[in-house]
C-alpha positions in Angstrom: -19.7 47.0 258.0 -22.4 46.3 255.5 -21.0 48.9 253.1 -17.5 47.6 253.5 -18.8 44.0 252.9 -20.6 45.2 249.7 -17.4 46.9 248.4 -15.4 43.7 249.0 -18.0 41.6 247.2 -18.1 44.1 244.3 -14.4 44.2 244.1 -14.2 40.4 244.2 -16.8 40.1 241.5 -15.0 42.6 239.3 -11.7 40.8 239.9 -13.3 37.4 239.0 -14.8 38.9 235.9 -11.5 40.2 234.8 -9.9 36.9 235.5 -12.6 35.1 233.5 -12.0 37.5 230.5 -8.2 36.9 230.8 -8.7 33.1 230.8 -10.9 33.4 227.7 -8.4 35.5 225.9 -5.7 33.0 226.7 -7.2 30.6 224.2 -6.7 31.5 220.6 -7.5 29.6 217.4 -5.3 30.0 214.3 -6.3 29.1 210.7 -4.2 26.6 208.7 -2.4 29.5 206.9 -1.7 31.5 210.0 1.1 31.4 212.6 1.5 33.2 216.0 4.8 34.7 217.1 4.8 34.6 220.9 6.6 37.1 223.0 6.9 36.5 226.8 7.8 39.5 228.8 9.1 41.2 225.7 11.3 38.3 224.6 10.7 35.9 221.7 9.3 32.7 223.0 8.1 30.5 220.1 6.1 30.3 216.9 2.9 28.4 217.3 0.0 27.3 215.2 -2.2 26.4 213.4 -5.1 25.3 215.6 -5.7 26.0 219.3 -2.9 27.7 221.3 -2.9 28.8 224.9 -1.3 32.0 226.2 -0.3 32.9 229.7 -2.4 36.0 230.6 -0.4 39.2 231.1 2.9 37.5 230.4 2.4 36.5 226.7 1.8 38.7 223.7 0.8 37.2 220.3 1.5 38.6 216.9 -0.6 36.9 214.2 1.0 36.5 210.7 -0.3 35.0 207.5 1.8 32.5 205.4 -0.3 32.9 202.2 1.2 34.2 199.0 0.8 38.0 198.6 0.6 39.8 195.3 2.3 43.2 195.7 1.6 45.7 193.0 4.7 47.9 192.3 3.6 51.4 191.3 4.7 52.7 187.9 8.4 53.8 187.9 9.9 56.4 185.5 13.1 54.8 184.2 15.8 55.8 181.7 17.1 52.6 180.0 20.7 52.0 179.1 20.2 53.3 175.5 18.7 56.6 176.9 15.0 55.9 176.3 12.5 57.1 178.9 9.9 54.5 179.8 7.3 54.0 182.6 7.2 50.4 184.0 5.1 48.8 186.7 5.4 45.2 188.0 3.8 42.7 190.4 5.8 40.8 193.0 4.5 37.5 194.4 6.0 36.6 197.8 5.2 34.8 201.1 6.5 34.7 204.7 8.8 31.7 205.1 10.0 32.5 208.6 7.5 34.3 210.8 10.1 34.9 213.5 12.4 36.9 211.2 9.5 38.7 209.5 8.4 40.2 212.8 11.8 40.7 214.6 14.2 41.6 211.7 12.0 44.2 210.0 9.4 46.7 211.3 6.9 46.3 208.4 7.8 43.5 206.0 5.1 44.6 203.5 6.3 48.2 203.3 10.0 47.1 203.2 9.4 44.6 200.4 7.5 47.2 198.4 10.4 49.7 198.7 13.1 47.2 197.8 11.0 46.1 194.8 10.8 49.6 193.5 14.5 50.4 193.9 15.5 47.1 192.3 13.1 47.6 189.4 14.7 51.0 188.6 18.3 49.6 189.0 17.8 46.6 186.8 15.9 48.3 184.0 18.3 51.2 184.1 21.1 48.8 183.1 19.1 47.1 180.3 18.5 48.2 176.7 14.9 48.8 175.5 15.2 45.8 173.1 16.1 43.5 176.0 13.2 44.9 178.0 10.7 44.2 175.2 12.1 41.0 173.7 13.7 39.2 176.7 11.2 40.0 179.4 11.6 36.5 181.0 15.3 37.1 181.6 14.6 40.5 183.2 11.9 38.9 185.4 14.3 36.2 186.6 17.0 38.8 187.4 14.6 40.9 189.3 13.4 38.0 191.4 16.9 36.9 192.3 18.0 40.4 193.4 14.8 41.1 195.4 15.0 37.7 197.1 18.6 38.3 198.0 17.5 41.4 199.9 14.4 40.0 201.5 15.7 36.6 202.6 17.2 37.9 205.9 13.7 39.1 206.7 12.2 35.7 206.3 10.5 36.6 203.0 10.5 34.2 200.0 10.0 35.9 196.6 8.1 33.5 194.4 7.9 35.4 191.2 8.3 38.9 189.6 6.4 39.9 186.5 6.6 43.1 184.5 3.1 44.3 183.7 3.1 47.3 181.4 5.9 49.1 179.6 4.7 52.6 178.5 6.8 54.1 175.8 6.7 57.8 174.6 4.5 58.4 171.6 7.6 59.4 169.5 9.2 56.1 170.2 6.0 54.2 169.4 5.7 55.9 166.0 9.4 55.3 165.3 9.0 51.6 166.1 5.9 51.4 163.9 7.9 52.9 161.0 10.7 50.4 161.7 8.4 47.5 161.8 6.7 48.6 158.6 10.0 48.9 156.8 11.0 45.4 158.0 7.7 44.0 156.6 8.3 45.8 153.3 11.9 44.4 153.2 10.7 40.9 153.8 7.9 41.3 151.2 10.4 42.4 148.5 12.8 39.6 149.4 10.0 37.0 149.1 8.8 38.6 145.8 12.3 38.5 144.4 12.8 34.9 145.4 9.5 34.0 143.7 10.6 35.8 140.5 13.9 34.0 140.5 12.3 30.6 141.0 9.7 31.4 138.3 12.5 32.4 135.9 14.3 29.2 136.6 11.2 27.1 135.9 10.5 29.0 132.7 14.0 28.5 131.5 13.7 24.8 132.2 10.4 24.6 130.4 11.8 26.5 127.4 14.7 24.1 127.2 12.4 21.1 127.3 10.0 22.5 124.7 12.9 23.4 122.4 14.2 19.8 122.4 10.9 18.4 121.0 9.3 19.8 117.8 5.8 18.8 118.6 5.9 19.9 122.2 5.6 23.6 121.3 2.7 22.8 119.0 0.8 20.9 121.7 1.4 23.8 124.2 0.1 26.2 121.6 -3.1 24.3 121.1 -3.6 23.9 124.9 -3.4 27.6 125.4 -5.9 28.2 122.7 -8.3 25.7 124.4 -7.9 27.5 127.8 -8.7 30.9 126.2 -11.7 29.6 124.3 -13.1 28.1 127.5 -13.3 31.5 129.2 -16.2 32.7 127.0 -14.8 36.1 126.4 -15.1 38.5 123.5 -11.5 38.1 122.4 -11.0 36.8 118.9 -8.1 34.5 118.3 -6.6 34.0 114.8 -4.5 30.8 114.9 -1.1 31.2 113.3 0.2 28.0 111.7 3.3 26.6 113.3 4.8 26.1 109.8 5.0 29.9 109.3 6.7 30.2 112.7 9.2 27.5 111.6 9.8 29.5 108.3 10.7 32.7 110.2 12.9 30.7 112.6 14.8 29.1 109.7 15.2 32.5 108.0 16.5 34.0 111.3 19.1 31.2 111.6 20.1 31.6 108.0 20.7 35.3 108.4 22.7 34.7 111.5 24.9 32.1 109.8 25.5 34.5 106.8 26.5 37.4 109.1 28.9 35.1 111.0 30.5 33.9 107.7 31.0 37.4 106.4 32.6 38.5 109.6 
């Protein structure tokens, strides 16, 4: 009888200890960014949290899920663009769980599923885009990627916040070709600017010559000003001034010869 009584007492103590542990496990504390999806006897019961929640031992099962934004790194993808250029592109997807119920029930692993749908969408969208659009209009590509990925993940309770392309790796041949194209464009712009400067300079010189030709003393003053500027440089150049009267004599002779040639013709 004493042995039987000892067994009963030991079994009762073990049962009480197990009951005490079950009661302790019935109390759970969730952080502000966490939610608990409760299943009772295998069926969905409720979404609880944050703070203190109480579970029914043995009957309830809790799945903890975070509502914080997750940065998902999409591995590099080998893509052929619409204009047949092979590139390697990787991206980052920012998303969060908006409906914990759907994120647990509708999909087995929402992280893995979102990663796969991001990779396939990245290959599809960039395969339909030209390389120039990929490089020059990256914001439009990011917006299109976000819309398509969110359309697929919304039934899972996943909200896609943003999608950003990180790196676009081009073949070395394409990099060299683009460098030559950029250099040619710079040379083109430089020649155009130089030509415009020459044209404007010629216009200003023509206007200055017209003004100087209207006034007899203006050319003489300009002649003396140039001599003053040259003399101020302290160089070894020797300047022999030519009187303006001699220049006027040669000008008059030239005009006379031109008139005679016109009259003879």
